[in-house]
DRENPA-3360 file (N, C-alpha, C; in nm, 2 decimals, always signed):
BEGIN
1 = MIEPQSGA = +12.05/+7.76/+9.50/+12.03/+7.90/+9.54/+12.00/+7.98/+9.42 ~ +11.90/+8.07/+9.43/+11.86/+8.16/+9.32/+11.97/+8.27/+9.31 ~ +12.01/+8.29/+9.19/+12.11/+8.40/+9.17/+12.05/+8.50/+9.07 ~ +12.06/+8.63/+9.09/+12.13/+8.69/+9.21/+12.03/+8.69/+9.32 ~ +12.09/+8.70/+9.44/+12.00/+8.71/+9.56/+11.93/+8.84/+9.56 ~ +11.82/+8.84/+9.64/+11.73/+8.96/+9.64/+11.81/+9.09/+9.67 ~ +11.89/+9.08/+9.77/+11.97/+9.20/+9.81/+12.06/+9.25/+9.70 ~ +12.13/+9.16/+9.64/+12.22/+9.20/+9.53/+12.14/+9.26/+9.41;
9 = LLARICET = +12.03/+9.20/+9.39/+11.94/+9.25/+9.28/+11.90/+9.40/+9.31 ~ +11.85/+9.42/+9.43/+11.81/+9.56/+9.47/+11.93/+9.65/+9.47 ~ +12.05/+9.61/+9.51/+12.16/+9.69/+9.50/+12.20/+9.73/+9.36 ~ +12.19/+9.64/+9.27/+12.21/+9.67/+9.13/+12.11/+9.76/+9.07 ~ +11.99/+9.75/+9.11/+11.88/+9.84/+9.07/+11.91/+9.98/+9.11 ~ +11.96/+9.99/+9.24/+12.00/+10.12/+9.29/+12.11/+10.19/+9.21 ~ +12.21/+10.10/+9.19/+12.33/+10.16/+9.11/+12.28/+10.20/+8.97 ~ +12.20/+10.13/+8.91/+12.15/+10.16/+8.77/+12.07/+10.29/+8.78;
17 = LEQTVLYD = +11.98/+10.30/+8.87/+11.90/+10.43/+8.89/+11.99/+10.55/+8.92 ~ +12.09/+10.53/+9.00/+12.18/+10.64/+9.03/+12.26/+10.68/+8.91 ~ +12.31/+10.59/+8.83/+12.39/+10.62/+8.71/+12.31/+10.67/+8.60 ~ +12.18/+10.63/+8.58/+12.11/+10.67/+8.46/+12.00/+10.77/+8.49 ~ +11.94/+10.78/+8.60/+11.83/+10.87/+8.63/+11.86/+10.99/+8.72 ~ +11.93/+10.96/+8.83/+11.94/+11.05/+8.94/+11.99/+11.19/+8.89 ~ +12.10/+11.19/+8.82/+12.17/+11.32/+8.79/+12.11/+11.39/+8.66 ~ +12.02/+11.31/+8.60/+11.95/+11.37/+8.48/+11.82/+11.45/+8.53;
25 = MAAPFAQR = +11.79/+11.43/+8.65/+11.66/+11.50/+8.70/+11.69/+11.65/+8.72 ~ +11.60/+11.73/+8.68/+11.63/+11.87/+8.68/+11.58/+11.93/+8.82 ~ +11.48/+11.88/+8.88/+11.42/+11.93/+9.00/+11.50/+11.88/+9.12 ~ +11.56/+11.97/+9.20/+11.64/+11.93/+9.32/+11.56/+11.85/+9.42 ~ +11.43/+11.88/+9.44/+11.35/+11.80/+9.53/+11.33/+11.66/+9.49 ~ +11.32/+11.64/+9.35/+11.30/+11.51/+9.30/+11.43/+11.43/+9.32 ~ +11.54/+11.49/+9.30/+11.67/+11.43/+9.33/+11.68/+11.38/+9.47 ~ +11.64/+11.47/+9.56/+11.65/+11.44/+9.71/+11.56/+11.32/+9.74;
33 = QLKASLWT = +11.44/+11.32/+9.68/+11.35/+11.21/+9.70/+11.40/+11.07/+9.65 ~ +11.46/+11.08/+9.53/+11.52/+10.96/+9.47/+11.64/+10.91/+9.55 ~ +11.72/+11.01/+9.60/+11.83/+10.97/+9.69/+11.79/+10.90/+9.81 ~ +11.68/+10.96/+9.87/+11.63/+10.89/+10.00/+11.57/+10.75/+9.96 ~ +11.50/+10.74/+9.85/+11.45/+10.61/+9.81/+11.56/+10.51/+9.79 ~ +11.67/+10.55/+9.72/+11.78/+10.47/+9.70/+11.85/+10.42/+9.83 ~ +11.86/+10.52/+9.92/+11.92/+10.48/+10.05/+11.83/+10.37/+10.12 ~ +11.70/+10.39/+10.12/+11.61/+10.30/+10.18/+11.62/+10.16/+10.11;
41 = LRDLAVRM = +11.62/+10.16/+9.98/+11.64/+10.03/+9.90/+11.77/+9.96/+9.93 ~ +11.88/+10.04/+9.95/+12.01/+9.98/+9.98/+12.00/+9.92/+10.12 ~ +11.94/+9.99/+10.21/+11.93/+9.94/+10.35/+11.85/+9.81/+10.35 ~ +11.74/+9.81/+10.27/+11.66/+9.69/+10.26/+11.74/+9.58/+10.20 ~ +11.82/+9.61/+10.10/+11.90/+9.50/+10.03/+11.99/+9.43/+10.13 ~ +12.05/+9.51/+10.21/+12.14/+9.45/+10.31/+12.07/+9.36/+10.41 ~ +11.95/+9.40/+10.45/+11.87/+9.33/+10.54/+11.81/+9.20/+10.48 ~ +11.78/+9.21/+10.35/+11.72/+9.09/+10.29/+11.81/+8.97/+10.28;
49 = DAQPRVLS = +11.94/+9.00/+10.25/+12.03/+8.88/+10.24/+12.06/+8.82/+10.37 ~ +12.05/+8.90/+10.48/+12.08/+8.85/+10.61/+11.96/+8.78/+10.67 ~ +11.84/+8.80/+10.62/+11.72/+8.76/+10.68/+11.70/+8.61/+10.70 ~ +11.73/+8.52/+10.60/+11.70/+8.38/+10.61/+11.78/+8.32/+10.73 ~ +11.90/+8.35/+10.74/+11.98/+8.29/+10.85/+11.93/+8.34/+10.99 ~ +11.90/+8.47/+11.00/+11.85/+8.53/+11.12/+11.72/+8.47/+11.16 ~ +11.63/+8.45/+11.06/+11.50/+8.39/+11.08/+11.51/+8.25/+11.13 ~ +11.60/+8.17/+11.07/+11.61/+8.03/+11.12/+11.66/+8.02/+11.26;
57 = EDIADMEQ = +11.76/+8.11/+11.30/+11.81/+8.12/+11.43/+11.70/+8.16/+11.53 ~ +11.62/+8.26/+11.49/+11.51/+8.31/+11.58/+11.41/+8.20/+11.60 ~ +11.37/+8.12/+11.50/+11.28/+8.01/+11.51/+11.33/+7.91/+11.61 ~ +11.46/+7.87/+11.60/+11.52/+7.77/+11.69/+11.52/+7.82/+11.83 ~ +11.55/+7.95/+11.85/+11.55/+8.01/+11.98/+11.41/+8.01/+12.04 ~ +11.31/+8.04/+11.96/+11.17/+8.05/+12.01/+11.12/+7.91/+12.05 ~ +11.16/+7.81/+11.97/+11.12/+7.67/+12.00/+11.18/+7.63/+12.13 ~ +11.30/+7.66/+12.16/+11.37/+7.63/+12.28/+11.30/+7.69/+12.40;
65 = VLESYAEI = +11.27/+7.82/+12.39/+11.20/+7.89/+12.50/+11.06/+7.82/+12.52 ~ +10.99/+7.80/+12.42/+10.85/+7.74/+12.43/+10.86/+7.60/+12.49 ~ +10.96/+7.52/+12.45/+10.97/+7.38/+12.50/+11.00/+7.39/+12.65 ~ +11.06/+7.49/+12.70/+11.09/+7.49/+12.84/+10.97/+7.51/+12.92 ~ +10.86/+7.56/+12.86/+10.73/+7.58/+12.93/+10.63/+7.46/+12.90 ~ +10.67/+7.36/+12.83/+10.58/+7.26/+12.79/+10.53/+7.17/+12.91 ~ +10.62/+7.16/+13.01/+10.58/+7.08/+13.13/+10.48/+7.15/+13.22 ~ +10.46/+7.28/+13.20/+10.36/+7.35/+13.29/+10.22/+7.30/+13.26;
73 = PAAKDALD = +10.17/+7.30/+13.14/+10.04/+7.25/+13.11/+10.02/+7.10/+13.16 ~ +10.13/+7.02/+13.14/+10.13/+6.88/+13.18/+10.11/+6.88/+13.34 ~ +10.17/+6.96/+13.41/+10.16/+6.97/+13.55/+10.02/+7.01/+13.59 ~ +9.96/+7.11/+13.52/+9.82/+7.15/+13.54/+9.72/+7.04/+13.51 ~ +9.74/+6.97/+13.40/+9.66/+6.86/+13.36/+9.66/+6.75/+13.47 ~ +9.78/+6.72/+13.52/+9.79/+6.62/+13.63/+9.71/+6.67/+13.75 ~ +9.72/+6.79/+13.78/+9.65/+6.85/+13.89/+9.50/+6.84/+13.87 ~ +9.45/+6.87/+13.75/+9.31/+6.86/+13.72/+9.26/+6.71/+13.73;
81 = AAGALTDV = +9.34/+6.62/+13.69/+9.30/+6.48/+13.69/+9.30/+6.42/+13.83 ~ +9.36/+6.49/+13.92/+9.37/+6.44/+14.06/+9.25/+6.49/+14.14 ~ +9.13/+6.48/+14.09/+9.02/+6.53/+14.16/+8.99/+6.46/+14.29 ~ +9.04/+6.33/+14.31/+9.01/+6.26/+14.43/+9.10/+6.30/+14.54 ~ +9.19/+6.38/+14.52/+9.29/+6.42/+14.63/+9.22/+6.51/+14.73 ~ +9.27/+6.51/+14.84/+9.22/+6.60/+14.95/+9.26/+6.75/+14.91 ~ +9.19/+6.84/+14.98/+9.22/+6.98/+14.95/+9.36/+7.02/+14.98 ~ +9.42/+6.96/+15.08/+9.55/+6.99/+15.12/+9.65/+6.94/+15.01;
89 = QRHLQLQA = +9.62/+6.82/+14.96/+9.71/+6.76/+14.85/+9.70/+6.85/+14.73 ~ +9.57/+6.89/+14.69/+9.55/+6.97/+14.58/+9.62/+7.11/+14.59 ~ +9.61/+7.16/+14.71/+9.68/+7.29/+14.74/+9.83/+7.28/+14.72 ~ +9.89/+7.17/+14.77/+10.03/+7.15/+14.76/+10.07/+7.13/+14.61 ~ +9.99/+7.06/+14.54/+10.03/+7.04/+14.39/+10.01/+7.18/+14.32 ~ +9.91/+7.25/+14.35/+9.89/+7.38/+14.29/+10.00/+7.47/+14.32 ~ +10.04/+7.47/+14.45/+10.15/+7.55/+14.49/+10.28/+7.52/+14.41 ~ +10.30/+7.39/+14.39/+10.42/+7.34/+14.31/+10.41/+7.40/+14.16;
97 = CVELLEAR = +10.29/+7.40/+14.11/+10.27/+7.45/+13.97/+10.30/+7.60/+13.97 ~ +10.25/+7.67/+14.07/+10.28/+7.82/+14.08/+10.43/+7.85/+14.09 ~ +10.49/+7.77/+14.18/+10.64/+7.79/+14.20/+10.71/+7.76/+14.07 ~ +10.67/+7.66/+13.99/+10.73/+7.63/+13.86/+10.71/+7.75/+13.77 ~ +10.60/+7.81/+13.76/+10.58/+7.93/+13.68/+10.66/+8.04/+13.72 ~ +10.66/+8.07/+13.85/+10.74/+8.18/+13.90/+10.89/+8.16/+13.88 ~ +10.93/+8.04/+13.89/+11.08/+8.01/+13.87/+11.11/+8.04/+13.72 ~ +11.02/+8.01/+13.64/+11.05/+8.02/+13.49/+11.03/+8.17/+13.45;
105 = NPTTAIRA = +10.94/+8.24/+13.51/+10.91/+8.38/+13.47/+10.90/+8.40/+13.32 ~ +10.78/+8.37/+13.27/+10.77/+8.38/+13.12/+10.79/+8.51/+13.06 ~ +10.76/+8.62/+13.13/+10.78/+8.75/+13.08/+10.93/+8.78/+13.06 ~ +11.01/+8.75/+13.16/+11.15/+8.77/+13.15/+11.21/+8.68/+13.04 ~ +11.16/+8.56/+13.03/+11.22/+8.47/+12.92/+11.18/+8.53/+12.78 ~ +11.06/+8.58/+12.77/+11.02/+8.63/+12.63/+11.09/+8.76/+12.60 ~ +11.11/+8.84/+12.71/+11.19/+8.97/+12.68/+11.33/+8.94/+12.64 ~ +11.39/+8.84/+12.71/+11.53/+8.80/+12.68/+11.53/+8.74/+12.53;
113 = LHIRMLER = +11.43/+8.66/+12.50/+11.42/+8.61/+12.36/+11.42/+8.73/+12.26 ~ +11.34/+8.83/+12.29/+11.32/+8.94/+12.20/+11.46/+9.02/+12.18 ~ +11.53/+9.03/+12.29/+11.66/+9.10/+12.29/+11.76/+9.02/+12.20 ~ +11.76/+8.89/+12.22/+11.85/+8.80/+12.14/+11.81/+8.81/+11.99 ~ +11.68/+8.82/+11.96/+11.64/+8.83/+11.82/+11.69/+8.97/+11.76 ~ +11.68/+9.07/+11.84/+11.72/+9.20/+11.79/+11.87/+9.21/+11.77 ~ +11.95/+9.14/+11.87/+12.09/+9.14/+11.86/+12.14/+9.06/+11.73 ~ +12.07/+8.95/+11.71/+12.10/+8.87/+11.59/+12.08/+8.95/+11.46;
121 = ERAAVSSA = +11.97/+9.02/+11.45/+11.94/+9.11/+11.34/+12.04/+9.22/+11.32 ~ +12.08/+9.28/+11.43/+12.18/+9.39/+11.42/+12.31/+9.34/+11.37 ~ +12.35/+9.22/+11.43/+12.48/+9.16/+11.39/+12.48/+9.12/+11.25 ~ +12.37/+9.06/+11.20/+12.36/+9.02/+11.06/+12.37/+9.14/+10.96 ~ +12.30/+9.25/+11.00/+12.29/+9.37/+10.92/+12.43/+9.44/+10.92 ~ +12.50/+9.44/+11.03/+12.63/+9.50/+11.04/+12.73/+9.42/+10.96 ~ +12.72/+9.29/+10.97/+12.81/+9.20/+10.89/+12.78/+9.22/+10.74 ~ +12.66/+9.22/+10.70/+12.62/+9.24/+10.56/+12.67/+9.37/+10.51;
129 = ASDRID = +12.65/+9.48/+10.59/+12.69/+9.61/+10.55/+12.84/+9.62/+10.53 ~ +12.92/+9.56/+10.63/+13.06/+9.56/+10.61/+13.11/+9.48/+10.49 ~ +13.04/+9.37/+10.46/+13.07/+9.30/+10.34/+13.05/+9.38/+10.22 ~ +12.94/+9.46/+10.22/+12.91/+9.54/+10.10/+13.01/+9.65/+10.08 ~ +13.07/+9.70/+10.19/+13.17/+9.81/+10.19/+13.30/+9.76/+10.14 ~ +13.33/+9.63/+10.18/+13.46/+9.57/+10.14/+13.46/+9.54/+9.99;
% end
């Protein structure tokens, strides 16, 4: 692991700027701008250290959701290959594919995935922020 981590490095840069530059600035608007910049950098520092773990969890979750839909193209391919079937048989197979899609409801699954990703990010950021405070 590379030391210091990116978040720790940004936090140290913020501390140094605050101790050496911030209060030496004469213009109040420049101080406010620097304070806002330091706040943004500190927030970014917290998120950066949490990012690799959250990203790997998000990728694993996405793979799981996508794998659950892998059999739908296979069912469609089987339907396309069954050209010799009667119209009634093709209709029944097509209906089975449609039912499979409706049962899985891709939109709902992707929305749920997005919510889980946001919750993981919030939890990681909250955890990293509480670690920084302690």
